[in-house]
C-alpha positions in Angstrom: 50.8 -94.1 -6.8 53.5 -96.7 -6.9 51.9 -100.2 -5.9 54.4 -101.1 -3.5 53.6 -98.1 -1.6 50.2 -98.8 -0.5 49.9 -102.8 -0.3 50.1 -103.1 3.8 47.6 -106.0 3.5 50.0 -107.8 1.2 52.5 -108.1 4.3 53.3 -111.5 5.0 52.5 -111.1 8.8 48.8 -110.2 7.5 48.7 -112.6 5.0 49.7 -115.3 7.8 46.7 -114.0 9.8 44.2 -114.4 7.1 45.3 -117.7 6.7 45.0 -118.8 10.1 41.5 -117.1 10.2 40.3 -118.8 7.4 41.8 -122.2 8.3 40.1 -121.6 11.9 36.7 -121.6 10.1 37.3 -124.8 8.6 34.5 -127.4 9.6 35.3 -130.3 7.6 38.2 -131.9 5.4 39.1 -129.2 2.7 38.6 -130.2 -0.7 41.9 -130.7 -2.8 41.4 -127.3 -4.4 41.2 -125.4 -1.1 44.2 -127.3 0.1 46.1 -125.9 -3.1 45.0 -122.6 -1.7 46.5 -123.6 1.4 49.7 -124.3 -0.3 49.8 -121.5 -2.7 49.2 -118.9 0.0 52.1 -120.5 1.9 54.0 -120.3 -1.3 53.2 -116.4 -1.8 54.2 -115.6 1.9 57.9 -117.3 1.3 57.8 -115.1 -2.3 56.9 -112.0 -0.5 59.9 -112.7 2.1 62.3 -113.0 -1.1 61.3 -110.1 -3.7 62.2 -107.7 -0.5 65.9 -107.6 -1.5 64.8 -107.2 -5.4 64.5 -104.2 -7.2 61.1 -102.2 -7.2 59.5 -103.9 -10.2 60.5 -107.5 -9.4 59.2 -106.6 -5.5 56.0 -105.3 -6.5 55.3 -108.5 -8.3 55.2 -110.3 -5.0 53.4 -107.3 -3.4 50.6 -107.7 -5.8 50.4 -111.5 -5.6 50.3 -111.3 -1.7 47.4 -108.8 -1.9 45.2 -111.0 -4.3 45.6 -113.7 -1.8 44.8 -112.1 0.8 41.3 -110.7 -0.6 40.8 -114.0 -1.5 41.0 -115.0 2.2 38.9 -112.3 3.2 35.6 -112.9 5.1 32.5 -112.4 2.5 34.3 -113.7 -0.6 35.6 -117.6 0.1 34.3 -119.5 2.8 36.1 -122.8 3.2 33.4 -124.6 3.9 31.2 -123.2 0.9 30.9 -124.7 -2.2 33.1 -123.0 -5.2 31.4 -121.4 -8.2 32.6 -121.4 -11.7 33.9 -117.7 -11.5 35.6 -118.7 -8.1 37.0 -121.8 -9.4 38.4 -119.9 -12.6 39.5 -117.0 -10.1 41.7 -119.8 -7.8 42.9 -121.6 -10.7 44.4 -118.1 -11.9 45.9 -117.5 -8.6 47.9 -120.7 -8.3 49.0 -120.5 -11.5 50.3 -117.1 -11.3 51.9 -117.9 -8.4 53.6 -120.8 -9.8 54.8 -118.5 -12.2 56.2 -115.7 -10.1 57.7 -118.7 -8.2 59.6 -120.3 -11.1 60.7 -116.4 -12.8 62.1 -115.8 -9.3 63.8 -119.1 -9.2 65.5 -118.3 -12.4 66.8 -115.1 -11.5 70.7 -114.5 -10.3 71.6 -113.2 -6.7 71.2 -109.6 -7.2 74.7 -108.7 -7.1 75.4 -110.7 -10.0 72.6 -109.9 -12.1 72.4 -107.6 -15.3 69.0 -105.9 -16.7 68.3 -107.6 -19.7 65.2 -107.4 -22.1 64.4 -111.2 -21.7 63.6 -110.6 -18.0 62.4 -107.8 -18.3 59.3 -108.7 -20.9 59.2 -111.9 -18.5 58.0 -109.7 -15.8 55.4 -107.7 -17.9 53.9 -110.6 -18.6 53.7 -111.7 -15.0 52.1 -108.1 -14.1 49.3 -108.3 -16.9 48.9 -111.7 -15.4 48.4 -110.7 -11.7 46.3 -107.1 -13.2 43.7 -109.7 -15.1 43.4 -111.6 -11.9 42.9 -108.4 -9.8 40.1 -107.1 -12.1 38.1 -110.3 -11.9 38.7 -110.2 -8.1 36.7 -106.9 -7.8 34.2 -108.1 -10.3 33.6 -111.8 -9.4 30.3 -113.0 -8.7 30.8 -113.4 -5.0 31.2 -109.7 -4.8 28.1 -108.7 -7.0 26.1 -111.2 -5.4 26.9 -110.1 -1.6 26.5 -106.4 -2.5 23.0 -106.6 -1.8 23.3 -107.2 2.0 24.4 -103.8 3.7 27.6 -105.0 5.5 28.8 -106.8 2.2 28.9 -103.4 0.5 30.7 -102.1 2.9 33.1 -104.8 2.3 33.0 -104.6 -1.2 33.5 -100.7 -1.0 36.9 -101.2 1.0 37.9 -104.3 -1.4 37.5 -101.6 -4.1 39.8 -99.3 -2.4 42.4 -101.6 -1.6 42.4 -103.3 -4.8 42.4 -99.7 -6.4 46.3 -99.5 -7.0 46.6 -102.5 -8.8 43.5 -102.0 -11.1 45.3 -98.7 -12.0 48.0 -100.7 -13.6 45.5 -102.6 -15.8 45.1 -99.6 -17.6 47.9 -99.3 -20.5 50.1 -96.4 -19.4 50.1 -94.6 -22.5 46.1 -95.2 -23.1 45.0 -92.1 -20.6 47.8 -89.9 -22.1 47.0 -90.5 -25.9 43.3 -89.9 -25.1 44.0 -86.3 -24.3 43.2 -83.9 -27.2 46.2 -81.3 -27.6 45.4 -78.0 -26.6 44.1 -75.5 -29.2 47.0 -73.5 -31.3 44.9 -70.9 -31.3 43.4 -69.7 -27.6 42.3 -66.3 -26.5 39.9 -64.5 -24.3 39.8 -67.3 -21.8 43.1 -67.1 -20.2 41.9 -65.8 -16.7 39.1 -68.9 -16.7 41.8 -71.4 -17.4 43.6 -70.3 -14.8 40.9 -70.3 -12.2 40.0 -73.9 -13.2 43.7 -75.1 -13.1 44.2 -73.3 -9.9 40.9 -75.3 -8.6 42.2 -78.7 -10.1 45.6 -78.6 -8.8 44.2 -78.2 -5.0 44.7 -80.9 -2.4 40.7 -81.6 -2.7 39.0 -82.8 -5.8 36.7 -80.5 -7.9 33.7 -80.9 -10.1 33.6 -78.2 -12.9 30.9 -77.5 -15.5 31.7 -75.8 -18.3 28.2 -74.7 -20.1 27.3 -72.5 -23.0 25.9 -72.7 -26.7 27.5 -74.8 -29.2 30.8 -73.2 -30.8 31.5 -71.2 -27.7 34.8 -72.5 -26.8 34.1 -75.3 -23.9 36.1 -78.3 -25.6 39.0 -75.8 -26.1 38.8 -74.4 -22.3 38.8 -78.1 -21.2 41.6 -79.2 -24.0 43.4 -76.2 -22.6 43.1 -77.1 -18.8 44.4 -80.4 -18.8 47.5 -79.7 -21.1 48.3 -77.0 -18.7 51.8 -78.0 -17.0 50.5 -77.6 -13.3 47.7 -80.2 -14.3 49.9 -82.5 -15.9 52.4 -82.5 -13.3 49.8 -83.3 -10.6 47.7 -85.7 -12.5 50.6 -87.3 -15.0 49.0 -90.3 -16.9 45.8 -90.2 -14.9 43.7 -87.6 -17.2 41.0 -89.5 -19.0 39.2 -87.3 -21.5 35.9 -88.9 -22.8 34.0 -87.6 -25.5 30.3 -88.6 -24.9 29.2 -87.1 -28.2 26.4 -89.2 -30.0 25.5 -91.0 -26.5 21.8 -90.6 -25.4 22.2 -92.9 -22.4 23.7 -93.6 -18.9 24.8 -96.9 -19.8 26.3 -95.5 -23.3 28.8 -93.4 -21.0 29.4 -96.3 -19.0 30.3 -98.5 -22.2 32.4 -95.7 -23.4 34.4 -95.1 -19.9 34.4 -99.1 -20.0 36.3 -99.3 -23.4 38.7 -96.5 -22.5 39.8 -98.3 -19.6 40.1 -101.8 -21.0 37.2 -103.6 -19.1 37.1 -107.1 -19.5 34.0 -107.6 -21.7 31.2 -109.5 -19.7 31.9 -107.8 -16.8 29.7 -105.7 -14.4 30.9 -102.3 -16.6 29.1 -100.1 -14.2 31.5 -101.6 -11.1 34.0 -102.2 -13.3 34.5 -98.5 -14.0 34.1 -97.0 -10.7 36.7 -99.3 -9.8 39.1 -98.5 -12.1 38.6 -94.7 -12.0 39.1 -95.3 -7.9 42.5 -97.4 -8.7 43.7 -94.3 -11.1 44.3 -92.6 -7.3 44.6 -89.2 -8.0 42.5 -88.5 -12.0 41.0 -86.0 -13.8 38.0 -86.9 -15.7 36.5 -85.0 -18.7 33.5 -86.0 -20.1 33.0 -83.4 -23.1 29.3 -83.2 -24.9 27.6 -84.5 -22.4 24.4 -82.8 -23.0 23.1 -85.4 -25.6 22.9 -88.2 -23.1 21.8 -85.6 -20.0 19.0 -83.8 -22.5 17.7 -87.5 -23.1 14.9 -89.5 -22.0 17.3 -91.1 -19.6 18.3 -87.9 -17.8 17.5 -89.5 -14.2 20.5 -92.2 -15.0 22.9 -89.8 -16.5 22.6 -88.2 -13.1 23.0 -90.8 -10.9 25.9 -91.7 -12.9 27.4 -88.1 -12.1 26.7 -88.5 -8.7 28.6 -91.6 -8.4 31.6 -90.2 -10.2 31.2 -87.1 -7.9 31.2 -89.6 -4.7 34.7 -91.2 -5.9 37.4 -89.5 -3.4 39.9 -89.3 -5.4 38.4 -88.3 -8.8 37.9 -84.4 -10.2 35.4 -84.2 -12.8 35.0 -82.0 -15.5 32.1 -81.7 -18.0 31.6 -80.0 -21.0 27.7 -79.3 -22.1 25.5 -77.1 -24.4 22.8 -75.2 -22.4 22.6 -72.9 -19.0 21.7 -75.7 -16.7 23.9 -78.1 -14.7 23.1 -81.6 -13.7 21.6 -82.2 -10.3 23.2 -84.4 -7.7 26.3 -82.9 -8.1 28.0 -80.2 -5.9 29.5 -78.1 -8.7 32.0 -75.2 -8.5 30.9 -72.1 -8.5 33.7 -70.5 -10.6 31.7 -71.9 -13.5 28.5 -71.4 -12.6 27.5 -69.7 -15.5 27.7 -70.3 -19.1 30.8 -69.1 -20.9 30.0 -65.8 -22.5 31.1 -64.6 -26.3 34.6 -63.3 -26.7 35.3 -59.5 -26.7 36.4 -57.7 -29.5 39.8 -57.7 -28.4 40.2 -61.4 -28.0 38.2 -61.8 -31.1 40.7 -59.9 -33.1 43.5 -61.5 -31.5 41.9 -65.0 -32.6 41.5 -63.5 -36.0 45.4 -62.3 -36.1 46.5 -65.8 -34.8 45.0 -67.3 -37.9 45.2 -64.6 -40.8 48.3 -63.4 -39.5 46.8 -59.7 -41.3 43.6 -57.4 -40.8 41.9 -54.2 -42.6 39.7 -51.7 -41.6 36.7 -54.5 -42.1 38.0 -57.1 -39.8 36.5 -55.3 -36.9 32.9 -55.2 -38.7 33.1 -58.8 -39.4 33.9 -59.8 -36.0 31.0 -57.6 -34.6 28.8 -59.7 -37.3 30.2 -62.8 -35.9 28.9 -61.8 -32.2 32.3 -63.1 -30.2 31.6 -66.7 -31.3 35.1 -68.8 -31.2 34.1 -71.3 -33.4 32.7 -69.1 -36.0 35.5 -66.9 -35.8 37.9 -69.7 -36.3 36.0 -71.2 -39.7 35.9 -67.6 -41.0 39.2 -66.9 -39.9 40.6 -69.8 -42.2 38.6 -68.7 -44.9 40.4 -65.0 -44.3 43.7 -66.9 -45.3 42.3 -67.1 -48.8 39.5 -63.8 -48.9 39.7 -60.3 -47.8 37.5 -59.4 -44.8 35.6 -57.1 -47.3 35.0 -60.1 -49.4 33.9 -61.8 -46.5 31.3 -59.6 -45.6 29.7 -59.4 -48.5 29.8 -63.3 -48.9 28.4 -63.8 -45.2 25.6 -61.4 -45.7 24.8 -63.6 -48.7 25.5 -67.2 -47.8 25.1 -66.6 -44.1 26.1 -69.4 -42.1 27.1 -72.1 -45.2 30.1 -70.0 -45.4 31.7 -71.5 -42.6 31.1 -75.2 -43.3 33.9 -77.4 -44.3 34.3 -80.3 -46.5 34.2 -82.8 -43.2 30.8 -82.0 -42.1 31.9 -82.5 -38.4 30.1 -80.5 -35.6 33.6 -78.8 -35.1 34.2 -77.5 -38.5 30.7 -77.1 -39.6 28.4 -74.4 -37.6 25.6 -75.8 -39.2 25.9 -79.0 -38.1 26.7 -77.4 -34.7 23.3 -75.7 -34.6 21.2 -78.6 -36.0 22.8 -80.5 -33.0 21.3 -78.2 -30.8 17.7 -77.8 -32.8 17.0 -81.7 -32.7 17.2 -82.2 -28.9 15.4 -84.0 -27.0 14.5 -81.1 -24.9 13.4 -79.0 -28.1 11.2 -82.0 -29.5 9.2 -81.8 -26.0 8.6 -78.4 -26.6 6.7 -77.4 -29.8 6.9 -74.1 -29.2 10.4 -73.6 -28.8 11.6 -73.7 -32.5 8.5 -71.1 -33.1 10.1 -68.7 -30.6 13.6 -69.4 -31.9 12.6 -68.4 -35.1 11.2 -65.2 -33.9 14.3 -64.4 -31.8 16.5 -64.3 -35.2 14.9 -61.1 -35.8 15.7 -59.7 -32.2 19.7 -59.0 -32.1 19.0 -57.2 -28.9 17.4 -60.2 -27.3 13.8 -59.5 -25.8 12.9 -59.3 -21.7 11.5 -62.6 -20.6 8.8 -61.0 -18.8 7.8 -59.2 -21.8 7.2 -62.5 -24.3 3.7 -62.7 -23.2 3.0 -58.9 -24.5 5.2 -59.6 -27.5 3.7 -62.6 -28.8 0.3 -62.9 -26.8 -0.9 -66.0 -28.9 1.7 -68.4 -28.2 1.0 -70.8 -25.5 3.5 -71.7 -22.9 6.1 -69.0 -24.2 8.3 -68.9 -20.8 8.4 -72.4 -20.9 9.7 -72.4 -24.4 12.0 -69.7 -23.4 13.6 -72.0 -20.7 14.0 -74.9 -23.0 16.2 -72.7 -25.9 18.2 -71.6 -22.8 18.5 -75.4 -21.8 19.9 -76.1 -25.0 21.7 -72.9 -25.5 20.3 -72.0 -28.4 19.3 -68.8 -26.3 21.1 -67.3 -23.6 19.4 -65.2 -20.9 21.7 -62.1 -19.7 20.2 -59.9 -17.1 16.8 -61.2 -17.8 16.8 -60.7 -21.7 16.7 -63.8 -23.9 19.0 -63.6 -26.8 20.4 -66.0 -29.6 24.0 -65.2 -30.8 24.2 -63.8 -34.2 25.6 -66.9 -36.4 22.7 -68.9 -34.5 20.2 -66.3 -35.6 21.6 -65.9 -39.2 21.1 -69.8 -39.2 17.9 -69.8 -38.1 16.4 -67.2 -40.5 18.1 -68.8 -43.3 16.2 -72.6 -42.2 13.4 -71.6 -40.0 12.2 -68.2 -40.8 9.5 -66.6 -38.9 6.2 -66.5 -40.7 2.5 -66.6 -39.7 0.6 -64.9 -36.6 3.6 -64.7 -34.5 5.8 -62.8 -37.4 2.6 -60.3 -37.3 2.4 -59.7 -33.6 6.4 -59.4 -33.8 6.1 -56.3 -36.4 3.4 -54.6 -34.8 5.3 -54.4 -31.5 8.2 -53.1 -32.6 6.9 -50.9 -35.1 4.7 -49.2 -32.2 7.9 -48.6 -30.3 9.1 -46.4 -32.9 6.3 -43.9 -31.6 8.8 -43.2 -28.6 10.7 -41.1 -31.1 7.9 -38.3 -31.2 8.8 -37.3 -27.5 12.7 -36.3 -28.4 13.2 -32.6 -27.7 10.5 -32.7 -24.8 10.4 -33.4 -21.3 10.2 -37.3 -21.8 13.2 -37.2 -24.2 15.1 -38.8 -22.1 12.8 -42.2 -21.1 12.3 -42.3 -24.9 16.2 -42.3 -25.7 16.7 -44.8 -23.1 14.0 -47.4 -24.6 14.7 -47.1 -28.3 18.6 -47.2 -27.3 18.0 -50.6 -25.9 15.4 -51.6 -28.5 17.1 -49.9 -31.4 18.7 -53.4 -32.9 15.6 -55.1 -32.6 13.4 -52.7 -34.2 16.0 -52.1 -37.0 16.0 -55.4 -37.6 12.4 -56.0 -37.6 11.7 -53.0 -40.1 14.5 -54.3 -42.7 12.8 -57.8 -42.3 9.4 -56.1 -43.8 10.8 -53.8 -46.3 12.1 -56.7 -47.6 9.4 -59.0 -47.4 7.7 -58.6 -50.8 4.5 -59.7 -49.1 4.1 -56.7 -46.8 2.8 -54.3 -49.5 -0.4 -53.4 -47.8 0.7 -51.6 -44.7 3.4 -49.7 -46.3 2.3 -46.2 -44.7 3.1 -47.2 -41.2 6.0 -49.0 -41.9 7.2 -45.9 -43.8 6.2 -43.8 -40.7 7.7 -46.2 -38.2 11.0 -46.2 -40.6 11.1 -42.4 -40.6 10.7 -42.4 -36.8 13.4 -44.6 -35.9 16.1 -42.9 -38.4 15.1 -39.3 -36.8 16.0 -41.1 -33.5 19.2 -42.3 -34.9 20.0 -38.8 -36.3 18.9 -37.1 -33.4 21.3 -39.3 -30.8 23.7 -40.6 -33.1 22.7 -43.8 -32.0 22.7 -46.8 -33.9 23.3 -47.4 -37.7 20.3 -46.7 -40.0 21.8 -46.9 -43.1 20.9 -50.4 -44.3 17.4 -49.7 -43.2 17.0 -46.8 -45.1 18.4 -48.2 -48.0 16.2 -51.2 -48.0 13.5 -48.7 -47.9 14.4 -46.8 -50.8 14.7 -49.9 -52.8 11.3 -51.0 -51.9 9.5 -48.0 -52.6 11.5 -47.7 -55.8 10.4 -51.3 -57.0 6.7 -50.2 -56.0 7.2 -46.9 -58.1 6.3 -44.5 -55.1 8.9 -42.1 -56.0 8.3 -39.2 -53.8 8.5 -41.3 -50.7 11.9 -42.9 -52.0 13.2 -39.5 -53.0 12.5 -38.8 -48.9 15.0 -41.9 -48.3 17.7 -40.7 -50.5 17.6 -37.5 -48.8 17.6 -39.3 -45.6 20.6 -41.5 -46.6 22.4 -38.5 -47.6 22.0 -36.8 -44.4 23.1 -39.8 -42.5 26.5 -40.2 -44.9 27.4 -36.4 -44.3 27.9 -36.9 -40.5 31.1 -38.4 -41.5 31.7 -39.2 -45.4 31.1 -35.7 -46.4 31.6 -36.1 -50.0 29.4 -39.3 -50.7 26.5 -37.6 -48.7 27.1 -34.8 -50.8 26.8 -36.5 -54.0 23.5 -38.3 -52.4 22.1 -35.1 -51.2 22.2 -33.5 -54.6 20.7 -36.7 -55.9 17.6 -36.1 -53.7 17.5 -32.7 -54.7 17.2 -33.7 -58.2 14.4 -36.1 -57.6 12.4 -33.4 -55.5 12.7 -30.9 -58.2 11.5 -33.4 -61.0 8.6 -34.4 -59.1 7.9 -30.9 -57.9 8.2 -30.9 -54.4 9.7 -27.7 -53.4 9.7 -27.9 -49.4 11.7 -31.0 -49.5 14.0 -29.7 -52.7 14.5 -26.9 -50.2 15.5 -29.3 -46.8 18.0 -31.0 -49.3 19.4 -27.8 -50.2 20.1 -26.7 -46.4 21.7 -30.2 -45.9 23.5 -29.7 -48.9 24.8 -26.0 -47.3 25.8 -28.2 -43.9 27.9 -30.5 -45.7 29.4 -27.9 -47.6 30.3 -26.2 -44.1 32.0 -29.7 -43.0 33.7 -29.6 -46.6 35.4 -26.4 -45.3 33.8 -24.8 -48.7 32.2 -21.8 -46.6 31.2 -19.6 -49.6 29.2 -22.4 -51.0 27.7 -23.4 -47.6 26.4 -19.7 -47.4 25.1 -19.5 -50.9 22.8 -22.7 -50.4 21.8 -21.9 -46.6 20.6 -18.3 -48.0 19.1 -19.9 -50.8 17.1 -22.3 -48.8 16.3 -19.5 -46.1 14.5 -17.7 -49.0 12.6 -20.6 -50.3 11.6 -21.5 -46.8 10.1 -18.2 -46.1 8.7 -18.0 -49.6 6.8 -21.5 -48.6 6.0 -20.3 -45.4 7.8 -23.1 -43.5 9.0 -20.9 -40.3 11.0 -23.8 -38.8 12.9 -24.4 -41.8 13.8 -20.9 -42.1 14.9 -20.7 -38.5 17.2 -23.7 -39.0 18.7 -22.1 -42.0 19.6 -19.1 -39.9 21.0 -21.7 -37.0 23.3 -23.2 -39.9 24.4 -19.9 -41.5 25.5 -18.2 -38.0 27.6 -22.0 -37.3 29.3 -21.1 -40.8 29.9 -17.4 -40.2 31.5 -18.7 -36.9 33.9 -20.9 -38.8 34.5 -18.0 -40.7 35.8 -16.4 -38.0 32.9 -13.6 -38.3 32.1 -13.7 -34.8 29.6 -10.4 -34.7 27.7 -11.6 -37.9 27.6 -15.3 -36.1 26.4 -14.2 -33.0 23.5 -12.2 -34.4 22.1 -15.1 -36.4 22.9 -17.6 -33.5 21.0 -15.4 -31.1 17.9 -14.6 -33.3 17.6 -18.3 -34.0 17.5 -19.4 -30.2 14.9 -16.9 -29.6 12.9 -18.2 -32.5 13.1 -21.9 -31.5 12.1 -20.8 -28.0 9.0 -19.4 -29.3 8.5 -22.3 -31.4 9.1 -24.8 -28.4 12.1 -26.7 -30.1 14.3 -27.1 -26.7 16.9 -29.1 -28.8 17.7 -26.6 -31.5 17.4 -23.8 -28.8 20.2 -25.8 -26.9 22.2 -26.2 -30.0 22.0 -22.3 -30.9 23.1 -21.9 -27.1 26.2 -24.0 -27.2 27.3 -21.9 -30.4 26.8 -18.9 -28.4 29.1 -19.8 -26.1 31.7 -21.3 -28.6 31.3 -17.8 -30.6 32.0 -15.9 -27.1 34.9 -17.9 -26.4 36.5 -17.1 -29.9 35.8 -13.3 -29.0 37.5 -13.9 -25.6 34.6 -13.5 -23.7 35.4 -16.4 -21.6 33.5 -15.4 -18.2 30.2 -15.1 -20.6 31.3 -18.3 -22.9 31.3 -20.5 -19.7 27.8 -19.9 -18.2 26.6 -20.5 -21.6 27.7 -23.8 -22.5 27.5 -25.2 -19.0 23.4 -24.2 -19.3 23.5 -26.0 -22.7 25.0 -28.8 -21.5 22.2 -28.9 -18.7 19.4 -28.7 -21.3 21.0 -31.3 -23.5 21.1 -33.5 -20.2 17.4 -32.8 -19.6 16.7 -33.7 -22.6 18.8 -36.6 -23.2 21.0 -35.7 -25.8 24.5 -37.3 -25.0 25.9 -36.1 -28.5 25.2 -32.5 -27.5 26.6 -33.0 -23.7 29.7 -34.0 -25.3 30.0 -31.3 -27.9 29.2 -28.8 -25.0 32.0 -30.8 -22.7 34.7 -30.4 -25.4 33.9 -26.7 -25.9 34.1 -26.1 -22.0 37.2 -27.7 -21.9 38.8 -25.5 -24.4 37.5 -22.5 -22.4 38.8 -23.7 -19.5 41.9 -24.2 -21.0 41.9 -20.1 -22.1 41.3 -19.2 -18.4 44.6 -21.5 -17.8 42.6 -24.1 -15.8 44.5 -26.8 -17.6 43.8 -29.7 -15.1 39.6 -29.1 -15.6 40.0 -28.3 -18.8 42.3 -31.8 -20.0 39.6 -33.8 -17.9 36.5 -32.7 -19.9 38.7 -32.9 -22.8 39.4 -36.4 -21.9 35.5 -37.0 -21.2 34.2 -35.6 -24.1 37.1 -37.8 -26.2 35.5 -41.1 -24.9 32.0 -40.1 -25.5 32.7 -39.3 -29.1 34.3 -42.3 -29.6 31.6 -44.0 -28.2 29.2 -42.7 -30.7 31.8 -43.6 -33.3 32.2 -39.8 -34.1 35.8 -39.8 -35.4 35.7 -36.2 -35.8 34.9 -35.1 -32.5 37.2 -37.2 -31.0 39.8 -35.5 -33.4 38.9 -32.4 -32.1 39.2 -33.4 -28.7 42.6 -35.0 -29.2 44.0 -31.9 -30.8 42.8 -29.7 -27.7 44.4 -32.2 -25.6 47.6 -31.9 -27.2 47.6 -28.2 -27.1 46.7 -28.0 -23.5 49.8 -30.6 -22.6 52.2 -28.3 -24.8 51.5 -25.4 -22.7 51.9 -27.6 -20.1 55.3 -28.5 -21.1 54.6 -32.2 -21.3 56.2 -32.1 -24.7 56.3 -36.2 -25.2 52.8 -36.4 -24.8 52.0 -33.4 -26.6 53.2 -34.5 -29.5 51.5 -37.8 -29.4 48.4 -36.4 -28.9 48.9 -33.7 -32.0 50.3 -36.3 -34.2 47.4 -38.6 -33.7 44.9 -35.8 -34.3 46.5 -34.9 -37.1 46.2 -38.5 -38.9 42.7 -38.8 -37.6 42.0 -35.5 -39.7 43.5 -36.8 -42.9 41.7 -40.0 -42.6 38.7 -37.9 -42.0 39.2 -35.3 -44.9 39.0 -32.4 -42.6 41.4 -29.7 -44.0 40.5 -27.1 -41.0 41.5 -30.1 -38.6 44.7 -30.6 -40.6 45.6 -27.1 -40.8 44.9 -26.7 -36.6 46.7 -29.7 -35.9 49.4 -28.7 -37.8 50.0 -25.1 -36.6 49.8 -26.4 -33.2 52.5 -28.7 -33.9 54.2 -25.9 -35.5 54.0 -24.3 -32.1 55.4 -27.4 -30.2 58.3 -27.1 -32.4 59.0 -23.7 -31.4 59.1 -24.8 -28.0 61.3 -27.3 -28.3 63.7 -24.9 -30.5 62.9 -26.7 -33.7 62.8 -23.6 -35.9 63.4 -25.7 -39.0 60.4 -27.7 -38.2 58.3 -25.3 -37.6 58.6 -23.5 -40.6 58.0 -26.3 -42.6 54.7 -27.0 -40.7 53.7 -23.0 -40.7 54.1 -23.3 -44.2 52.0 -26.3 -44.8 49.2 -24.3 -42.6 49.3 -21.2 -44.7 48.6 -23.1 -47.8 45.5 -25.1 -46.2 44.2 -21.7 -44.5 44.1 -19.6 -47.5 42.4 -22.6 -49.5 39.9 -23.0 -47.0 39.6 -19.1 -46.9 40.2 -18.6 -43.0 42.3 -15.2 -43.9 43.0 -14.3 -39.9 44.8 -17.4 -39.2 46.7 -17.4 -42.5 47.7 -14.1 -41.6 48.8 -15.7 -38.1 50.7 -18.0 -39.7 52.2 -15.6 -42.3 53.6 -13.7 -39.5 54.8 -16.1 -37.4 56.7 -17.4 -40.4 58.5 -14.1 -40.8 59.5 -13.9 -37.2 61.1 -17.5 -37.6 62.9 -16.2 -40.8 64.4 -13.3 -39.4 65.7 -14.7 -36.5 67.0 -17.5 -38.5 68.9 -14.9 -40.8 70.0 -12.8 -37.6 71.5 -16.0 -36.0 73.0 -16.9 -39.5 
């Protein structure tokens, strides 16, 4: 506020009344100094009347002088009968001198009508303002006020004094100071826009606010605060009254006060607490930001820090924002609910935006790298700067080898080094007070999915006070608690695993717990399948991480059999559900077993790796499977060699090499029959049926699939029986037996749901959608296809998603929604090209050709049909090749006739 606008106590009538009251209390003759105070007061009254005709900045000098004079005469400050102590003597002398200086300045001025503004006059006026500001500061901090504050009545007077003098104390702070203390808004800022807008709206209300920004180091608390205080609305309301104070390195409330005092230019030797509170109150409407407050709050001086925050919160004109590591808010303040919870990691979309803002380009490895960084803005920002010089693929490799050290810069400051940022939390007071907290953190470094807090005593039974340790980690934000699970973010885990790795009995307990969980995979395909899938899906990341750590631990050589079994069960679950990525685990296991000279087990993992790769990377998977078969042939393991041969046949089918596929499947079936492996032979029969289906040999396909289904049911393999049922439904659809196909597909879908096989459910949903389209139930078809597509995308099944996209496009074509159909079919064709699925490419091209006919573009249709014809002939799909040839001839005939 302007000084002139708030000085009611400086009016002449009030000052005359105060002087009269003061003199009425005189009981003896005044000493010379007090006589001079009376003379000075009369002079000030005259000055106040004189300046009313002057411009604002001159009138304000008179207002200031009158207000100071009035407070000196106020009861409880200077009694006319009391002795004058040294501080008061100094204050009175300065008041007398100031009044003389103001009087001399006014007398030197020309009449307002004849005077022009000049710089000498302006400089002199500035000096007078500073002189009066200094006196006002001393007045609020004087010994008389400090002594009287111990009496309740005087405390109230002191509070009134502070509020009445607030306008002048505000002017004590250089105008440019507060603005200069504000850090700039981050140049790159993504993912917190809604939060910032909410805080801005709260800060710009008529009432003050108390805002906590909590979370782990590097999560972006300071960036949010800087963005808020640089917001135009906030600047418009608070102007220069925004004060940003870094509390980094401060470990006491006194340290915070001294830093605030230095920022506010509190005179040396003052009562810093009172001076700071007075100066803050003096600002009127002020926004105070205390950044990195956790160091002082999380210290032995915590109680005093909370008392200081409480005192700051009592200032009626001050809005407070604090940034703190951790999840706990300091007591004693009514914090806004809007930021009650710690900041969460950035979404992948926001992380990608942040990356692109810095690097300006990306490739297919960027998302993998960003997922690795777990949404931590500081880690992403630092890595992105590295990305200006290196490719995401190189950074991924470097991150795995160098870990957190990669995101350091030369400065070593906490905002340019994730290592330093994490170390600050590790060395905090809270951590030092809990001996087992660091031990628990080292365990969490192996658990990317975190652990249910209530399960901690079961996971680590020998660790005492483990729940207290968990609370300590949350308090310093080295871990977060989300939905009852305790978890450390990825960059923090990587740092800890490198510098504070788990060992000893806690590591043994951790391994034992998560290896036992893999036994749940034995329930797959049974009535307990759904519960097993739920548990393993939740804990997959943890189990995978713990098992990988075991395989990499050279000292872990005594329990290889147990580790081998656990790894096999987890990879079986992953393959069964298409959930998670077991490839790194399988590679680690293979390498470890090879180094131990255990060739058979190593070959088994080579086969498993090939089987996983053949789900999407057909050529690479085929190569690895052939390598595995060779290894088993050398060892002399006919059963495993036959299993590899079947996997090779399935992969060749995915590559549309149907004749080669059938050859391998028939050979492996014969081998299983010789060995006496009934299950293996039936599985080959199922694969043969699926291959014949792709060759449009429907009767033979149906015979094999129904035979396999019956045997699976006899064996008790519900999953494989359901898979056969789905394939039977697809075959019936291809035979145009839609009314028979739909019940089979619905029954298979229900069975997959019972078992808990989400991928099987999605595949049935896709087949049901295609069947409904053939029954002209287009809207129902689109609904099923869209749902299936979403599921496939969730699993990362690009082929399934592309199949759905293709069927959606052709359905839209039938509905004459040509623009939408074109987009869907072209996208499907592109996806098939990326996957390398020639049949998918050909089918998409064929549907696009029919779309071109519908739109009257015969020339484009002919080009597309020629391309499809060539592909179908290469693959060996004779009926579709014949269809393309027939339509081409019709189009060419029409062209000739029209010409």
